[in-house]
Structures are given as structure tokens and as C-alpha cells.
C-alpha positions, 0 to 999 in steps of 0.5 A, a space after each residue: 096141129 099142136 097135138 100132131 107136132 107134139 107127137 112128132 117131138 116125142 117120137 124124135 126124142 125117142 130116137 135119143 132115148 138113153 135106153 135105145 140110143 146108138 150112142 151107148 157111152 152117152 146113155 147117162 148124159 141126159 143133157 147131151 141127149 137133150 142137146 142132140 135132140 134139139 140140134 137135129 130135130 128139124 132135119 129128122 122131122 123133114 126126113 121123116 115126113 118126106 119118107 111117110 109121104 112116099 107111102 100110101 095112106 101116110 096120114 101126114 096132115 097138110 099143116 105138118 107137111 108145111 111145117 117140115 118144109 120150113 118157113 119163108 126165109 123172108 120174115 116180116 118184123 112187127 112193133 106190135 101184134 095182137 095175140 088172142 085179143 091181147 096186144 104185145 109190143 116190142 121194148 122199143 115201142 114201149 119206150 115211146 108209149 105211156 103203156 107197157 106191153 112188152 113183158 112176158 112170162 113163160 112156164 116151161 117144162 125144162 131141164 135145170 142144170 146145177 152147173 156147167 159140168 152137171 151131166 144129169 140135170 132134172 126135168 121140172 116146171 120153171 118160170 121165165 120172165 122176159 122182155 120182147 125185143 122183136 116180133 117175127 111172123 113166120 110164113 109157112 105158105 098156108 099159115 103164119 106163126 108169130 114168135 117173140 125174140 126176148 131178153 130173158 132174165 137170168 136166174 141170178 136176177 130173179 128173187 122171191 121176197 119174204 112176202 112172196 113177191 117176185 122181183 127181177 133185175 132187168 139188167 141181168 140177161 141170160 139164156 142168150 142161146 134160146 131167145 125165141 118163144 111161140 107167142 101163144 105160149 106166153 102170158 103178159 106181165 108188167 114190171 114196176 120199179 120196187 121203191 124198197 130195192 133200187 134196181 129191182 122191179 116187181 112182177 105184176 099181172 093184170 086183167 088183159 084188155 082185149 082189143 076187138 079192133 085197132 085203128 092206129 092207137 084208137 081202141 074200139 072195144 075193151 073186154 076184161 079177161 081175168 088171168 091167173 097170177 104167176 107166183 104166190 102173192 102176185 097182185 092184179 092191177 088195172 092201171 099204173 096211173 096211180 100205183 102205190 106200193 105201200 111200205 113192206 114193213 109190218 104188212 102182209 101184202 103190197 097194197 095196190 091202189 087202182 083208179 081211173 081205168 075203165 071209168 065211165 
């Protein structure tokens, strides 16, 4: 389904291609073209699918047909959700737990704008760090698609220190007009208070625990899944029970002391 939808997205963008667009005065305004595509894609896709369905041998899959029709307007919300065996929580759920499962990282190929007046931004890969605030489960009749509504850290609240560690200021929220992300697109991360920089948190990745089944808070089975660090020097840790961040002076990396996880 993802390949088919991506094909439609590419075709939809071609509608506003700067070399073919019906808006000649905007040909050099890349950002305008992208915004136009984003704001009209749903209507364009619905019309295109309906038109193709009227043809013989249309080739429109059932999944694409349901996607174009849109989801049920009654959307259930969850406090926790398992995605590919990984448990994600909303921030409010983490606040009453000793564990942390609401941090997420997204690597997206997106436009980078230098300023509000920048009409020709560049396209490149960009990392986004966020905290899950809500979990929605969109119902398309034949299938459901979970999405996260996140508070994303603004670029002003993101730095990479001299040792290559990513630090974030969780109080600096940006991207308020683009909060939603497919649950399948993110990776789980964790934020640990940086003892050397008050108000900043170090971004960590760790082997994710796969939950084979869950009854209440009881985990019936754990399987370690190795995951790649998201930035150079981001350490893998297995527990925060006894996490020690060594002094950064005269060291080449942060020392993470791991104890007690998966003990016999």
C-alpha cells in the first residue's frame, strides 16, 4: 500500500511542477508549490480515484480506494500502543510511570527554510525530536492506521555538543502546524537530563524491548531489538536505573553504566 500511495503523492506533486504548473508567476517559488500540494492533495486524490474507478480495468486497489474515501470521523485515542512490538506511551502516561516511552525521532526528507521570506528552500534530510501527546487510531473501515500527535522540538532547542551528542531543550516547541506523524515512521528515543547543562536533555537510543503480549503492566516476553543510533556518538543504554553521565571534561565520550536490566 505504501508504494502505491507514494506513486500517487509523486503524481500529485507533478500537478504543481514548476515547469508544468498553471501558475506561471509562482514557478520559482518552491515553497509555495509545496504548500499548494500539501493543502490540495486529499481533494486531488479523492477526485483522481473516483475518476479512475469509472474506467474499465482501472487498477485501483481496495486499500487506495478506502484511503481516498477518508477515515471515520470518530477517532479513538489511546494512552499506550504497540507498534511492531515496541510500546509507545503518551506523555501523560509516562508522567505516572517510572519508565519512559513517549520520546520519538523522525528522519524526514523535507524543505529547510532559512527565513519566513525564503521562497526557495532546499530539500534535504532533517531529523526531528519529539514527545508523543496523543495517539490516534484512524479507521478506514478495512484497516486502521495509528498516528502520533507530537510536540516537536524547535530548531532553536536543538544543539550538538563538542563531543557529538545531541542535546534538546524540551520546553522549546515548534512545528505546531505539522504535529502528526505515522507511527510506523518514527523510532523510539529517550531523554536524560544533562547534568552539565541545566534545562537540556541528552538524546539516547537503546535496544527496544519487544512485547509479545501485555496484560495490564505485566510483560510476558522480552526480545531485544538492536536499533541504530540517530546521531554520531549517541550511546545505547539498557536502563535508566543507574545511569551515570561522567564529567565531559577530558573524556571522548559519555560513559553510560548499565546495571540490572534483563537480569536472571
